[in-house]
N, C-alpha and C positions, 0 to 999 in steps of 0.2 A: 256601723249600721247593717252590713251584709251579714254579719255574725246573728243578727236578730232576725234574719230571713227578710229583711226589707228589699224591695227593688230600689236600686240606686240607679239613676241616669247622671251623666257628667256633661255639663255644657261649658265650655271655655268661650264665654261670649267675648272676652277681650281679644282672643287670639282670632276669632271670626272676625270680629271688627277690623282688626288690623288687616287681614287678608281681602276683606270685601268692601271696605268703606271707599268713599270718593277718594281718587287719587291724590288730591290736594292735601289730605290729612295723614298720609302715609308717614311724613316725619315727625307727626306728633307723638309718636312712640319712642322717639329718640331720646336719650338721657336728659340732655339739657331742656327738655320741653315739657317738665312736671307741672309748671304754672298754668299751662293751658287747660289742664284737667280740673283745675281748682277755680277756674273763671267762668261764673254762671252764664255770663253773656256768650263767651266762645263756645261751652256746651250746649246751651239752647241752639245755637247756629248749627253745631255738628249734629244734634239729633234732629234738627228739621231737614236737613240735607241728607240725612241717612235714616228717615224716618221708616222706610219700606224694609230697609235691613233690620231695624230694631222690631219692627212688627214680625218679621219673620223669625227672628230669635223666639220672640214670646210663643209664636205658633208651635215652633218646636218644642219648646220646653213643655207647653200645655199638651200636646199630641202625646207625649210620653205616657200620660195618663197619671202622673204626680199630683197629689192632692197637697202636697207641701213642696213648696220652692224655697231654697235655701241659697243665699249668697255669702260668698267670703268677701267682706268689705276692707279695701284700702284706702288711705286718704285720697288716692289719685282717682278712685273707682266709684266714690260716693254718689257724684252727681249722675253720672250714667246709670247707676244702679237705680235710683231713684226714678228715672224715667223709665226704665225698663220694668220697673215694678209697677207703675202707673197703668202701662200697657197690658201686663199680664191681668191685674185686678179689671181692667175695663173689658177684656175678654172673658173674664172668669171670676166673679166677685167672691165666690167661695173659696179659692185658691188661699192657702196660709203662706203668707211669705215671712221668712225668718233671716234675720242677719246675724252674721258672726264675723270674726276677723279682727285684726289689730285695731281699725277704727272704732270698733264697738266696745272697747274698753271703756270701764266707767269714767275714767279721767279724761277720756278724749270725748267721743260724740254719742255715747250709749244714750243719753237722756234726750238728746236731740233727735235722734233717729227714731226712736220709739214714738215720737210725737208725729211723725211723718204719716199721712193719712193712709197710705198703702202697704204700710209695716205692722204685723200683727205680733211679733216677738223679736228680742234681741237677746244674743247669748254674750254675757258681759265678760267672761273670762275664758278659761279653756274649755273648748267644746267637746273634747275627747268622750267624756261622761254626760255632760250637761245636754247635749244634742241628742243622743240615743234616747235618754231617758225621757226628754220632751217628746220626742216622736212617739214613744212607747205610750205616754200618757195620752196623746192625740188619738192613737190607735184604739186605746181602751174606752176612753171616755167621748170620743168624736169631737174633741174641742180642746184648746188651751187649758191648762191648769197650773198650778203651783209647781214650780220645779226650781230648786237652788241653782243660782247662776245664771237667771234669765231676768227680763223685764217683759212684761206682756200685757195685752189690752184685755179687759173684762168689762162688758157692759159700758164702754165708753171711757172707762176709768184704767190709768196705767197701775199695773201691779208690780211692786219691786219684791222678787223672791229672795232677795238677799245674796251674798257671795257663796261661792260653792269652794269648799275646801281644795286647794292644790293637789294635783296628782302626786303621790308621793314616790311611787315607784315606777320610773320610766320604761324599765324592761316590760312591762305588762301593756305597754301602748302597742297597738297592732302596726305591722309594717305599713309603709306607704303604699296605696294601691292606685298604680297608673293605667290600670287597664282600660278604664273608660276613656283615656285620652289618646286621640289620632297624633301620636309623636312625630310622625313623618311631615306635620303641619308646622312644626316650630322649626326655628333657625338653627338649633343644635339638638337634633333628635338623638344624638349619641350621648347626650349629657342629661343625668337626673339630679334632682335637689333632695337630700335626706337631713334629718337633724339627729343628734346624739346628745344633745343637752338641752335644758331651758334656763335662762336667766345667766348670770355671771358671778364670778367669785370675787370680782372688784365692785367698789361704788364709787365710781368717779363723779366728780361733782356735776358735771355737765349732762351724764348719761342716765336714761331712764329705765334700764334694763332690770336692774335689782328690783326697783318698785314695781315695775310690770309685771315681772314673772315671780317676784317672791324669793324664797330661799332657792340657791342654785341646785339643781337638779341634774343627774346625768345617768346614762345607760352604762351598763357594764361593758367592757370591751367584747366579750362574747356576742352581747346582744347586737351590738353595732355590725361585727362581722357577720352574723347570722342575716341582717338585713341586706347588708352587700352582697351576699350569695344570692338572697332571695330575688334582689333587682337584677342581678347578671342571668339568672335563670329565667325570669320571667320578661326580661327586655333584651333580645339576642344583639342588638346593636349597640347596646350600652359599653360605652368605653370610660366615661369620666363621671365622677360623682362630686358634687359640691355640697358641703356641709353648711347647712344654713344655720348654725349655732351662732350666738353672739361671740362665742369664742370656743374652738374645738379642742383647746388645750387647757380647759379649766381643771381637769382630773389628768395629771400626768400618768398616775398609774394604770387608768383603763384604756388612755390613748395608747400607751405601750402595749397593753395586752392586745388591745385591737390588731396593732402591727405585727405581733408574733403569730396571730393566727392567720393572717393575710400571708404572711411569708411562709408558714409552715404548709398552708394550702396551697400554694404555686397559683393561685388565680392571678390574673392580669387585670388590673384596674387602675386608673388615675384617679387622684382626688386631691382636693384643695379646700381652703376656707378661711375664715378670719381667725386671729391668734391673738393673745396678749404676750407682751414682752414680760418674761419672768426667768430668774434663776434657774429654774428645773429644765429648761431647753439646752440639756448639755449637748456637746457634739455627738455623743453616742446615741441619745435618743434622736436626734435630727438625721443621723446617717441610717438609723433604723426606719424612720419615717419614708425617708427617700427609697429604700429598699422595698417598702410596703408599698410604694406608688405615689407617695405625696409629690405633687409638683410644684404647687404655689402655696406661700403663707402671706396673707394681708396683715400685718402688725398694726394695731392701734398706737403709733407713735405720739400723735397730735402735736408734740412740740420738740423742738431741741434743746430747750431750756429746763434745767432741773429746777429752777425757782418756779416756773408755771407748773411743771410736772405735779411739784408738792402741792401747790394752790388747788390744785384740780384733784387731788387725792390718788394720783397715779403711784403705781407701787413699784417702781423700778428705778435705777438711777441711770444717768447717760453711758456710764461705763458697761453696765449690764446690756442696755440696748446695742451698743457696740459689738458687744462678744455675740449676742443672739443673731444679730443681724449677719456678721459675719460668719458665724457657725452655719447659719441656714443656707447661705450663699456657698460656702464651702463644702456642704453636703450635697450639693446639686440641685438644690431647691431655690425656685425663683423668689425673691424677696419683693413684697409690696409693702410699701408705708403709708398710712392715712394721716392726713394732718388737717388741723383746724386752725382758726385765724382769729384773733382778737379775744381768746380767751380772758376772761376777767381778771386784770391784773398784769395782762402781758404788755410789756414796754417795748419801744424800738430796739433797745439793746438785746431784749430777749427773743424777738424777731430775728435779730441778726444772728444769734446763736442757733437758730434753727436753720438758717442758711449755711452757716459753718457746717453744722452737723452733717447736712445733705452732701455738702462738697468733701468734707474729710472721707465719708463713707460711701462716696459715691460708686466706687467699684463693687460694693456689695449690694447695691440697690439697682434692683431690675425696673421697677415702676414705683409711682407715686399717685395716690388718689387724693387729691385737695378736697376738702368738703367744699361743695358749691353753696352751701347756707352759711359758710365760715364757722358759726357757732349760735345754733338755734337755743333758744332756752325754753324748755317744756315744762308744763305746770307741776309735775311731780318731782322735777329734780331738786337737788340741793341749792343750785344757782337759783331757781325760782323761789324756794321756800325761805332763803337766807339772803337776800339783796344786799341788807346792809353790810354783811360780813364780807360780801365779793366786791363791795364797791358799785353796784349795781342801780341805777335811777329808777325809780317807781313813778308811774305805773309801768310795767313791763311789757313791751311789745316783744313776741316771740322771736322775731327775725330783725326788727329795727331798734331794738333795745340799745341804749349807750350807757357809759360809765357816769359816775355821778359828777366827774370833772369835765364830761363831754368830749375827752379825748378818744376814747374807745366808742366809735360809732360805726354805723353800716358803711359808710364810703370809706372809713380808715381800714375797716376789715376787707373790704374789696380791693383795696389798693395792695394789701400783704398777700392775699390771694393770687392777684395779677403778678405780683413780684416773684412769689414762689414758682409758679408755673412757667414763667419765662426763663427763672434761673434754672429750673430743671430740664427745660429744652435745651438751652445753651449747653449744659452738662451732659447732653445726650441720654437724658432718662425719660423714658414714656414716650408717648405718642404725641407729635407736635400737634396735630390737628382735634385731638381731644382736649389738651391742655390749653390750648389758646383760643378755645371756641368762646364767643361772646354772647351767646344766646340767652335772652331774658335780662340781659345787662340793662339796657334802656329801660325795659318794662318795670323792673325792680327799683331802679333809682328815682323813677317817676312816682312810683308807690311810696318809695321813703320819704320823697318832698312832700305827698300829701298828708303822709303820717305826721310829718314835722309840724305842718301848718294845721 
């Protein structure tokens, strides 16, 4: 946007609300409180009690003089965003409000969001090209008009401009610009998040990354290194970078190249992210990553049962997992493992295999991240599209689904989740307070009972 000579103003409303909202709501930003932000009654109460704060946020946005107001929308921010959009439109009916972000994917909420009375347009895919082009059209014509990759309103009708082709060369994407953010107001001002790829090389049955992003695309190692240098130069307190990729080791060659540049330059920066378990994660590469500043890798293990891994189309064996986890640990990089519960086809014996895997490899594991939703079935995943193949009963509820024999249901998945959490704590893995929390348990079981009835 800045390259097109537009004035750009950044407002992190989420961060401002956290710091300035009524004290009774501070804990609603905790990890286990995500259901709060999806409960309409709770959000109505929150907005009513913090209405002056929301009004002030709207005033600040409008005082910037911007004629177009864009929101990046997550599932947890939709309802508050709609309230803020309502306030902005009430104060200035001519303000053009555009939504983008993960929740605006066509298969998620795009068609519902464009129907909202205070929304003028929705960017349905990658916004890197679509949004600047749309703004250019608004400046030139003084109104919204046809632009691939958006939905917009014209004379009361919704116009679907079709999908935009995904960006092929990520090296051409500008560096992330944090200059408009007050980094000192964040919990970890010394840490920033960037990405080096989009999508994933795998297609796990439960995952939507491949369908969401399309073909896996990655930046060159030199491009990633250049961004790291840029961020260090422009953010003097920066010490740590988190890669927001679905997997930072999708392209081993470019990952290694990035490490070579970092080591050769002598820059001092820590970095970490999500990774897939694969044979290419050799001891030599892991040692090189450590030397280049890698401090932590979270691996998508999901299950310790090879039978379950095969059913979910995971591309590694249990032996490969052992080797990679041990190699990562011995390289001096912290190892985190992600687990899911009640994956379709998982038996009690399969779950015991997961417990055994954790116990056998305990000395190489620094933390575990159990999926708090156990196994959600999203609409574009293979699980959703082939329920018969995976033994899933229809109709499918994304959270409260069950197997055709009824044995794999929400309470059963919850039980396995709690067993693994306690098992890990007993082994001394992870944070006890985090793993043994029961936030939302009662609420979700009540919702499950309602769904069953």
